[in-house]
C-alpha positions in Angstrom: 0.0 0.1 0.0 2.8 2.3 0.9 4.7 1.4 -2.2 1.9 2.3 -4.4 1.3 5.7 -2.8 5.0 6.4 -3.3 4.9 5.6 -7.0 1.9 7.7 -7.4 3.4 10.9 -5.9 6.7 10.2 -8.0 4.5 10.2 -11.2 2.8 13.4 -10.2 6.1 15.1 -9.6 7.4 14.0 -13.0 4.2 15.5 -14.7 4.5 18.7 -12.8 8.1 19.0 -13.9 7.2 18.5 -17.5 4.4 21.0 -17.3 6.7 23.6 -15.9 9.1 22.7 -18.6 6.5 23.4 -21.4 5.5 26.5 -19.8 9.2 27.8 -19.7 9.6 26.7 -23.2 6.3 28.6 -24.3 7.5 31.8 -22.4 11.0 31.6 -24.1 9.3 31.2 -27.7 6.8 34.0 -26.8 9.7 36.4 -25.8 11.8 35.4 -28.8 8.7 36.4 -31.0 8.5 39.7 -29.3 12.1 40.4 -29.8 11.9 39.4 -33.4 8.9 41.7 -34.0 10.6 44.5 -32.0 13.5 44.1 -34.4 11.4 44.3 -37.3 9.6 47.4 -35.9 12.9 49.1 -35.2 13.2 48.6 -31.5 16.6 47.8 -30.1 17.1 44.4 -28.7 17.4 44.0 -25.0 20.8 43.5 -23.6 21.8 40.2 -22.2 22.4 40.2 -18.4 25.7 38.9 -17.4 27.0 37.9 -13.9 27.3 41.2 -11.9 30.8 41.9 -10.8 31.3 41.7 -7.0 32.3 44.7 -5.0 33.1 45.6 -1.4 35.6 47.2 1.0 39.4 46.6 0.7 39.3 44.9 4.3 37.3 43.2 6.8 36.2 44.7 10.1 37.1 41.7 12.4 35.1 41.0 15.6 36.5 42.4 18.8 37.3 39.0 20.3 38.8 37.6 17.3 42.8 37.0 17.4 44.8 38.5 14.6 47.5 36.4 12.7 50.4 38.0 14.5 49.2 37.6 17.9 48.2 34.0 17.2 51.7 33.2 15.7 53.5 34.7 18.9 51.2 32.6 21.1 51.8 29.4 19.3 55.5 30.0 18.7 56.3 28.3 22.3 54.6 25.0 21.0 57.1 24.8 17.9 60.4 26.3 19.2 62.4 24.9 16.2 60.3 26.5 13.6 59.9 30.4 12.5 57.8 32.4 14.6 55.8 33.9 11.6 55.8 31.0 9.1 52.8 31.7 6.6 50.9 28.3 7.0 48.3 27.5 4.4 44.9 28.6 5.5 45.9 31.5 7.7 43.3 34.3 7.7 44.0 38.0 7.4 41.7 41.1 7.6 43.3 42.7 4.7 46.0 42.4 2.0 48.3 44.9 3.7 48.3 42.8 6.9 49.2 39.6 5.0 52.0 41.5 3.4 53.3 42.6 6.8 53.0 39.1 8.3 55.0 37.6 5.2 57.5 40.5 5.6 58.1 39.5 9.3 58.8 36.0 8.0 61.3 37.2 5.5 63.1 39.1 8.1 63.5 36.0 10.1 64.7 34.1 7.2 66.9 36.6 5.6 65.3 37.6 2.2 63.1 40.3 1.0 59.5 40.3 -0.6 57.7 42.4 -3.1 54.1 42.4 -4.7 53.6 40.0 -7.3 50.7 39.5 -9.8 47.1 39.8 -8.8 43.5 39.7 -10.2 40.9 42.5 -10.2 37.3 42.5 -11.5 35.4 45.3 -13.4 34.7 47.0 -10.0 38.3 47.2 -9.1 37.6 44.7 -6.5 40.7 42.6 -5.8 40.3 38.9 -5.6 43.7 37.3 -5.7 47.0 38.6 -4.8 50.6 37.1 -4.9 53.7 38.1 -2.8 57.0 36.8 -4.1 60.6 36.9 -3.2 62.6 39.8 -4.2 64.8 37.5 -6.2 62.0 36.3 -8.4 62.2 36.6 -12.1 64.9 37.8 -14.3 66.3 41.2 -15.2 65.6 42.7 -18.7 69.3 43.7 -19.0 71.6 40.8 -19.9 74.6 42.7 -18.9 73.7 44.6 -15.7 74.3 43.1 -12.3 71.0 42.0 -10.6 69.6 40.1 -7.6 67.1 38.3 -9.7 67.6 34.6 -9.7 64.2 33.1 -10.8 63.5 32.2 -7.2 59.9 30.6 -6.9 59.4 31.4 -3.3 55.9 33.0 -2.8 52.5 32.9 -1.1 49.2 33.4 -2.7 46.2 35.1 -1.0 42.4 34.5 -2.1 39.5 36.7 -1.2 36.6 35.2 1.0 33.0 36.2 1.1 33.4 38.3 4.2 36.1 40.2 2.5 38.8 38.6 4.4 42.0 36.9 2.9 43.6 33.4 3.5 46.8 31.8 2.3 45.9 29.3 -0.4 49.5 28.5 -1.6 52.8 28.6 0.0 56.2 28.0 -1.9 59.1 28.3 0.6 62.0 27.1 -1.7 64.7 29.7 -2.3 67.7 29.3 -4.9 69.8 32.0 -3.4 71.8 32.6 -0.1 70.0 34.2 2.8 71.1 37.4 4.4 72.9 37.0 7.7 72.8 39.7 10.5 71.0 42.9 11.0 73.4 44.8 8.6 72.6 42.6 5.8 69.0 42.1 6.3 67.9 45.6 6.4 69.2 46.3 3.0 66.3 44.6 1.4 63.9 47.1 0.3 60.8 45.6 1.9 62.6 45.9 5.4 63.3 49.8 4.9 59.9 50.9 4.3 59.0 54.2 6.0 55.7 54.3 7.9 53.2 57.3 7.0 54.0 59.0 10.4 57.8 58.9 9.6 57.1 60.3 6.2 55.2 63.2 7.6 58.0 63.9 10.0 60.6 63.8 7.1 58.4 66.2 5.1 58.2 68.5 8.0 62.0 68.6 8.6 62.8 69.0 5.0 60.6 72.0 4.7 62.5 73.6 7.6 65.7 73.0 5.9 67.1 70.0 7.9 69.8 68.0 6.1 69.4 64.4 5.2 72.0 63.4 7.5 70.4 65.1 10.6 67.0 63.6 9.6 68.7 60.2 9.7 69.9 61.0 13.3 66.7 62.2 14.4 64.9 59.1 13.2 67.6 56.9 14.6 68.6 55.4 11.4 72.3 55.7 12.3 72.0 54.6 15.8 73.1 51.0 16.3 70.9 50.5 19.3 67.8 51.5 17.4 65.0 49.1 16.5 64.3 50.9 13.3 65.1 49.1 10.1 65.1 52.2 7.8 68.2 52.9 5.6 69.9 56.2 4.7 69.0 55.3 1.1 65.3 55.1 1.9 65.4 58.6 3.6 67.3 60.0 0.7 64.9 58.5 -1.8 61.9 59.9 0.1 63.6 63.3 0.2 64.1 63.2 -3.5 60.4 62.4 -4.0 59.3 65.3 -1.9 61.5 67.6 -3.8 60.0 66.3 -7.1 56.5 66.9 -5.7 57.4 70.5 -4.5 58.7 71.4 -8.1 55.4 70.2 -9.7 53.2 73.5 -10.8 55.6 75.6 -9.1 54.1 78.9 -10.6 50.6 77.9 -9.8 51.5 77.2 -6.2 53.1 80.6 -6.1 50.3 82.5 -7.5 47.9 80.7 -5.1 50.2 81.5 -2.1 50.3 85.2 -3.1 46.5 85.2 -3.3 46.1 83.7 0.1 48.6 86.3 1.5 46.7 89.1 -0.1 43.5 88.1 1.5 44.9 88.5 5.0 47.3 91.5 4.1 45.7 94.3 2.1 49.0 96.2 2.1 50.7 93.4 0.0 52.2 94.7 -3.2 53.6 92.4 -5.9 55.3 93.5 -9.1 56.0 91.0 -12.0 58.1 91.3 -15.1 57.6 88.9 -17.8 59.2 87.9 -21.0 57.3 87.4 -24.3 56.6 83.7 -23.6 55.0 84.6 -20.2 57.7 83.2 -18.1 58.5 85.3 -15.0 61.7 87.3 -15.1 61.5 89.4 -12.1 59.3 89.5 -8.9 59.3 92.2 -6.3 56.9 91.9 -3.2 56.4 93.9 -0.1 54.1 93.2 2.8 51.9 95.8 4.6 54.4 95.5 7.6 57.3 96.2 5.2 55.5 99.3 4.0 54.8 100.6 7.4 58.4 99.9 8.7 59.9 101.8 5.6 57.8 104.8 6.3 59.4 104.9 9.8 62.8 103.6 9.2 63.5 103.7 5.4 65.8 106.6 5.5 68.9 104.5 5.5 69.1 100.9 3.9 71.2 98.5 2.4 70.9 96.4 -0.7 72.6 93.1 -1.5 72.2 90.2 -4.1 74.6 87.8 -2.9 72.0 85.2 -1.9 71.0 82.8 -4.9 70.0 79.5 -2.9 67.0 78.6 -5.0 66.0 76.1 -7.6 66.4 78.5 -10.5 69.7 80.1 -9.1 68.1 83.5 -9.3 69.9 86.3 -7.4 67.7 87.4 -4.4 67.9 91.0 -3.4 67.0 92.1 0.1 66.1 95.7 1.2 67.2 95.9 4.8 67.1 98.6 7.3 67.4 99.1 11.1 64.5 100.0 13.5 64.4 101.9 16.7 65.7 98.9 18.7 68.7 98.7 16.4 67.6 95.5 14.9 67.7 94.5 11.3 64.3 94.7 9.6 63.5 93.7 6.1 61.5 96.2 3.8 61.1 93.8 0.8 62.5 91.2 -1.4 63.2 91.0 -5.1 64.1 87.9 -7.4 66.1 88.8 -10.5 67.0 86.8 -13.4 69.9 88.9 -14.4 72.1 91.5 -12.7 72.1 94.2 -15.3 71.5 97.9 -15.2 68.0 97.6 -16.6 67.0 94.8 -14.0 68.1 97.1 -11.1 66.3 100.0 -12.6 63.0 98.1 -12.7 63.6 96.8 -9.0 64.4 100.3 -7.6 61.6 102.1 -9.5 59.0 99.6 -8.5 60.3 99.6 -4.9 60.0 103.4 -4.7 56.5 103.3 -6.1 55.2 100.7 -3.7 56.7 102.9 -0.8 54.6 105.8 -2.1 57.2 107.5 -3.9 59.7 107.8 -0.8 63.3 107.3 -1.8 66.0 106.5 0.9 68.3 109.0 2.1 71.3 106.7 1.9 71.8 103.3 0.2 74.7 101.1 0.8 75.8 98.4 -1.6 78.8 96.5 -3.0 80.8 97.8 -5.8 78.4 96.5 -8.5 78.8 98.8 -11.5 75.4 98.1 -12.9 73.8 98.6 -9.4 75.5 102.0 -9.3 74.3 103.1 -12.7 70.6 102.1 -11.7 70.8 104.1 -8.5 72.1 107.2 -10.3 69.3 107.0 -12.9 66.5 106.1 -10.7 67.2 107.4 -7.1 68.7 110.9 -7.8 68.1 112.1 -4.2 69.8 109.1 -2.7 73.4 109.2 -1.5 75.1 105.9 -2.6 77.9 104.4 -0.6 79.9 101.3 -0.9 80.1 98.6 1.8 83.5 99.1 3.7 83.8 95.3 4.3 83.6 94.4 0.7 86.1 97.1 -0.3 88.7 96.0 2.3 88.1 92.1 2.0 91.0 91.6 -0.3 93.6 93.4 1.8 95.3 90.3 3.0 95.6 88.9 -0.4 96.7 92.0 -2.1 99.2 93.1 0.5 100.7 89.8 1.3 103.2 89.3 4.1 103.1 92.9 5.1 99.5 92.6 6.3 99.5 88.9 7.4 103.0 88.8 9.2 103.6 92.3 10.4 101.3 92.7 13.2 102.2 96.4 14.0 101.1 97.3 10.1 97.9 95.5 10.6 97.1 97.1 13.9 97.8 100.8 12.6 96.0 100.1 9.3 92.7 98.9 11.1 93.0 101.6 13.4 93.2 104.0 10.7 90.2 102.7 9.0 87.9 102.3 11.8 88.7 105.0 14.3 89.7 108.2 12.3 86.8 110.5 11.6 88.5 113.6 10.6 89.2 113.9 6.9 92.4 115.8 7.1 93.9 113.5 9.8 92.8 110.3 7.9 94.6 111.5 4.8 97.7 112.5 6.8 97.8 109.2 8.5 97.3 107.2 5.1 100.2 108.8 3.5 102.5 108.5 6.6 101.5 104.9 6.9 102.3 104.1 3.2 105.7 105.9 3.4 106.8 104.0 6.5 106.2 100.6 5.0 107.1 101.4 1.5 103.6 101.0 0.0 103.3 104.1 -2.0 103.4 102.3 -5.3 101.1 99.5 -4.2 98.2 99.5 -6.8 95.6 98.1 -4.5 96.2 100.8 -1.9 96.0 103.5 -4.8 92.7 102.4 -5.9 91.5 102.2 -2.3 92.6 106.0 -1.8 91.1 107.0 -5.1 87.6 105.8 -4.2 88.1 106.7 -0.3 85.1 109.0 -0.5 82.8 106.0 -1.2 83.9 103.9 1.7 86.2 105.6 4.2 84.6 106.5 7.6 85.4 110.3 7.7 83.5 110.7 4.5 80.4 108.8 6.0 80.1 111.2 9.2 78.1 114.0 7.7 75.7 111.4 5.9 73.0 109.8 7.9 73.5 106.0 7.7 71.7 104.9 11.0 75.3 103.8 12.1 75.9 101.4 9.0 78.9 101.5 7.0 78.6 98.2 5.5 76.1 95.7 4.1 76.6 93.6 7.1 72.9 93.6 8.0 72.0 92.2 4.4 74.6 89.6 4.8 73.1 88.7 8.3 69.6 88.5 6.8 71.1 86.3 4.1 72.5 84.0 6.7 69.2 83.8 8.6 67.4 83.1 5.3 69.6 80.0 4.7 68.2 78.6 7.9 64.8 78.9 6.8 65.2 77.9 3.0 66.5 74.8 1.4 69.4 74.9 -1.0 67.2 74.2 -4.2 63.9 75.5 -3.0 61.2 76.0 -5.5 59.6 79.5 -5.9 56.4 78.8 -3.9 58.5 77.4 -0.9 61.0 80.1 -1.2 58.1 82.8 -0.8 56.7 80.9 1.9 59.8 80.5 3.9 60.7 84.0 3.3 57.5 85.0 5.1 58.5 82.8 8.0 61.7 84.8 8.2 59.9 88.0 8.3 57.6 86.7 11.2 60.6 85.6 13.1 62.0 89.2 12.7 58.5 90.5 13.9 58.7 88.1 16.9 62.1 89.4 17.8 60.9 93.2 17.4 58.1 92.1 19.8 60.4 90.7 22.3 62.6 93.8 22.4 59.5 96.1 22.5 58.3 94.1 25.5 61.7 94.5 27.3 61.7 98.2 26.6 58.3 98.7 28.1 58.4 96.3 31.1 62.0 96.1 32.3 62.8 99.1 34.3 66.6 99.9 35.0 66.9 100.5 38.9 70.5 101.7 38.7 72.0 104.0 36.2 75.5 103.2 34.6 77.2 106.5 34.9 75.0 108.3 37.3 74.8 112.0 35.7 71.4 113.7 35.5 71.2 113.6 31.7 71.5 109.7 31.7 68.0 109.4 33.6 66.4 111.5 30.8 68.0 109.2 28.1 66.5 106.2 29.9 63.1 107.5 29.6 63.3 108.6 25.9 65.5 106.1 24.1 64.7 102.3 23.7 66.7 99.9 25.6 69.3 99.2 22.8 69.7 102.8 22.1 70.1 103.7 25.7 73.0 101.1 26.0 74.7 102.8 23.0 74.0 106.3 24.7 75.7 105.1 27.8 78.7 103.8 25.9 79.3 107.3 24.4 78.7 108.9 27.7 81.3 106.7 29.4 83.7 107.6 26.7 83.2 111.4 27.2 85.1 111.0 30.4 88.4 110.8 28.6 87.8 114.2 27.0 88.6 117.5 28.6 87.4 121.0 27.8 90.8 122.6 26.4 89.4 126.0 25.6 86.0 127.9 26.1 85.7 130.5 23.2 82.5 131.8 24.6 79.5 130.7 26.7 78.1 128.5 23.7 81.1 127.3 22.1 83.9 124.9 23.4 87.1 123.1 22.1 87.7 119.4 23.6 90.7 117.4 23.6 91.3 113.7 24.0 93.5 113.1 27.1 94.3 109.7 26.2 97.4 110.8 24.0 98.7 114.0 25.4 101.4 114.2 22.9 98.8 114.8 20.0 96.5 117.2 21.7 96.6 119.8 19.0 95.7 117.2 16.4 92.7 115.7 18.4 90.8 118.9 19.2 87.0 118.9 18.6 84.7 122.0 18.3 81.4 121.9 20.1 78.7 124.5 19.7 75.5 125.3 21.5 72.8 126.3 19.1 70.3 127.9 21.6 68.7 125.7 24.1 67.3 123.1 21.9 70.5 121.9 19.9 74.1 121.2 20.3 76.5 120.3 17.4 80.0 118.9 17.0 82.3 119.2 14.1 82.9 115.3 14.3 79.7 114.8 12.5 78.7 111.8 14.6 75.0 113.1 15.2 74.6 113.6 11.4 75.8 110.1 10.9 74.3 108.1 13.7 71.3 110.4 14.9 72.6 110.4 18.5 74.8 112.7 20.5 78.5 112.0 20.4 81.0 111.9 23.4 82.0 115.4 22.7 78.8 117.1 22.9 77.9 114.9 26.1 80.9 116.0 27.7 79.8 119.8 27.3 76.4 118.9 28.5 77.6 117.3 31.6 79.9 120.2 32.3 77.0 122.5 31.9 74.8 120.4 34.3 72.2 119.9 31.7 69.3 117.7 33.0 68.0 116.8 29.7 69.0 116.0 26.1 68.3 119.0 23.9 65.0 118.5 22.0 66.7 119.2 18.7 69.1 116.3 19.1 66.3 113.7 19.8 65.8 111.7 16.6 62.3 110.1 16.8 63.5 107.0 15.0 65.6 105.8 18.2 62.9 106.6 20.8 60.3 104.4 22.4 57.7 106.1 20.2 59.6 105.4 17.0 56.7 104.4 15.0 54.9 107.3 13.4 51.2 106.7 12.4 50.8 105.2 9.1 49.4 107.5 6.3 47.3 104.7 4.9 44.8 104.0 7.4 43.6 100.8 5.6 47.1 99.3 6.0 47.4 100.3 9.6 44.0 99.1 10.7 44.6 95.8 8.7 47.8 95.3 10.7 46.2 95.9 14.0 43.3 93.4 12.9 46.0 90.7 12.0 47.5 91.3 15.4 44.1 90.9 17.2 43.3 87.8 15.1 46.5 86.2 15.9 46.1 87.0 19.7 42.5 85.7 19.7 43.6 82.5 17.9 46.1 81.6 20.3 43.8 82.4 23.2 41.2 80.0 21.7 43.9 77.4 21.0 45.0 77.4 24.7 41.4 77.2 25.6 41.0 74.1 23.5 43.9 72.5 25.1 42.8 73.2 28.6 39.1 72.2 28.0 38.4 68.6 28.9 35.7 67.2 26.5 35.0 63.6 27.0 32.8 63.0 24.0 34.6 62.8 20.8 31.6 64.4 18.7 31.6 67.3 21.1 35.4 67.8 20.7 35.2 67.9 17.0 32.2 70.5 17.1 34.0 72.5 19.7 37.2 72.6 17.2 34.8 73.7 14.4 33.2 76.4 16.5 36.8 77.7 17.3 37.6 77.8 13.6 34.3 79.6 12.7 35.1 82.3 15.4 38.6 82.8 14.0 37.3 82.9 10.4 34.6 85.5 11.3 37.2 87.7 13.0 39.3 87.9 9.8 39.2 91.2 7.9 35.9 91.1 5.9 36.8 94.0 3.6 39.8 92.2 2.0 38.4 88.8 1.8 37.6 89.0 -1.9 40.4 91.2 -3.1 43.0 90.2 -5.7 46.6 91.1 -5.9 47.2 94.4 -7.5 50.1 94.2 -9.9 51.1 97.7 -11.4 53.1 97.1 -14.5 53.3 98.7 -17.8 52.6 95.5 -19.7 50.8 93.1 -17.3 47.7 93.3 -14.8 46.3 91.0 -12.4 44.6 88.6 -12.9 44.1 88.7 -16.6 48.0 88.5 -17.1 50.0 86.7 -14.8 53.1 84.6 -15.3 52.5 81.2 -16.7 55.8 79.5 -15.9 58.9 80.1 -13.9 62.3 80.9 -15.2 64.4 78.0 -16.7 65.6 75.8 -14.1 69.4 75.6 -13.4 69.4 72.7 -11.0 67.8 69.4 -12.1 66.9 66.4 -10.2 65.1 66.0 -7.0 67.8 64.7 -4.8 69.6 67.5 -2.7 73.1 68.3 -3.7 76.1 66.7 -2.0 77.4 68.8 0.8 80.9 67.2 0.9 83.9 69.2 0.8 85.1 67.8 -2.7 81.7 68.4 -4.3 81.6 72.0 -2.7 85.2 72.9 -4.2 84.2 71.4 -7.6 81.0 73.4 -7.8 82.9 76.6 -6.6 85.4 76.1 -9.3 82.7 75.6 -12.0 80.8 78.5 -11.0 83.9 80.7 -11.1 84.7 79.5 -14.4 81.1 80.2 -15.7 81.4 83.8 -14.3 84.7 84.2 -15.9 83.4 83.2 -19.3 80.2 85.3 -19.1 80.8 88.8 -20.6 77.8 90.3 -18.9 79.1 89.7 -15.4 82.5 91.1 -16.1 83.2 94.6 -14.7 86.3 96.5 -13.9 88.2 95.6 -10.7 87.2 99.1 -9.2 84.1 100.3 -11.4 83.3 104.0 -11.3 79.9 104.6 -9.5 79.5 108.0 -11.1 81.0 109.7 -14.2 84.5 110.5 -13.5 85.5 114.3 -13.3 87.2 115.8 -16.2 89.8 117.4 -14.3 92.2 115.6 -12.0 91.1 115.5 -8.3 93.8 116.5 -5.6 94.0 115.8 -1.9 94.5 118.3 0.9 98.2 117.3 1.3 98.8 118.1 -2.5 97.2 121.4 -2.2 99.2 122.2 0.9 102.6 121.2 -0.9 101.5 123.4 -3.9 101.2 126.3 -1.5 
């Protein structure tokens, strides 16, 4: 009975299947007929549906209680002491492909070989389903003659993807045909063992941006330390630095323009001028910030200009306009990048610099003996007194004078004393002739040229010209030295501008530090103790007060030799009584508000000399005459800026920075437990800081005033041609430096545009022969 029922149900099932098959066949024929009719009627055929490609995340999120492969291998290592700790057993599961790579790399470190990525499979959705990791010696090198580590090694592991997006080892080949590395020194040479993690890469990038050398970076990371646990190599660090340099070089002009636009948004006083060639490449760029313009308005009466710095990717000479503030600190008024150092280039730079500074030309400008620069100053800065840097003039004294200067200490001492101490023109010339006769140097060509151009560099000829105490371009040289600490040797344009801004920020901080000391640090005890000193401590800044006290102390060695009348005195130096007549100085009172001395120190420095201070102390004056207090040296040295927009913007910048630091400190001190609340709190701070920025300037663009260009319709499309190629920083070894110096000197000698006479004329020479005071006296 049961068997018959079973057979009946079986037959019913077969009938049902045959019915379903006939129905499916009928549907298929019907659909084919519809398709054929559609094709006949002009309708497109329906596409055939294939198997949909799989997609998903790159890794699996493992459960919290699941043990990872590394932890499991360490736990089971005690059970198999004779086997490697991280052997890649078949079937080992990993959450991601990178985790499997690191696991296999640990095993390769144990054995003494390296690994690299092999073949893999991806579908149309870029979903990886298979990945091989092979030995570094796998395969063969394409070159048949070059040395290679490739030995056709078959060692590898194969990873396959699972449904939950995890990976497992499906195949292991652990047979090598090459020797293994022995020891730490050999093992770390494999590239897979010298990888740099992302945190270390960020640190290296930051260090390189701050001009830290590769060797010092290796020391910071502990690469050179024998006790370090890091396996990074110097070659890997150097290769990473080369890649970073290459990334910085990409789209240099675009990055530079973007940086200048960002600077303009927060600094409405920023002025940028470009000069471009016919192809749109930048030839010259001059820029001055709002702070530079305000400083120039107050302290731009005496400046130095120097173009010896050219540490950049394009080997462009970089000119710095440098002055001195009321704290006797070096301040930067602007910078200019030049392609060439010709007269026309300097004329463009000086003309645009004066235009940016509202047409105010400096009273005095100190430079080196560049003939092209001298011609440009003569044609563009007609009211400026041009003087040469004394150090540049005398730097070759040892080489030109030979043994007389290097081995005869008495001559060196007398020569340097004559150069630095003599301030009277007549006595300077007398001592010069006497010194040359004594040491038989009357026919020396070097000294003849020195004396011929004495009015451009000698101290006595500077004393009636205001130079703010400067007789050389030392401040520009110091600024160049500081700039080298901020900027890399082969910095691209945008990085150069960015780091130059950091230099100016550093100088601003130093100025704030000195301003704070001047305001807050009160001197309880005077140095000399005379009444006029107390008045000086209330008027001058701290740095200028120290210089005033030095002059006041030196006034003690002078005596009033003769009183012509109640307002005129003759002083002598009592240090050398045998030359009293030759060392007299005439001091004259010009009413109650001014005193003058024939030494010209006040006209040169802007501060009273020791001779006038001796007379004021002798007359028991309680205060410095008002006519002898120069505002630029006082505590209120800054005059209110004429351009109120720039002044208000600078004040707003200072307020914003102060508020930003306040909120940053509040964020550090605030304890927020919830991560979401911490993120929202940080966003609130950023919004407050952003809303406090100067709204008037948020949409402005850089104003470029040039005869042929305008911003932003015409702007540089490319940087000048590069002179330094490759991303790797140049070698800093002694031999490399000597070779590069010789090569540069040879190029300079072969370039006719850079040749100039040994002592070029700054101005047109006089038609008649000039004579010294001694020659005129001898004629009489």
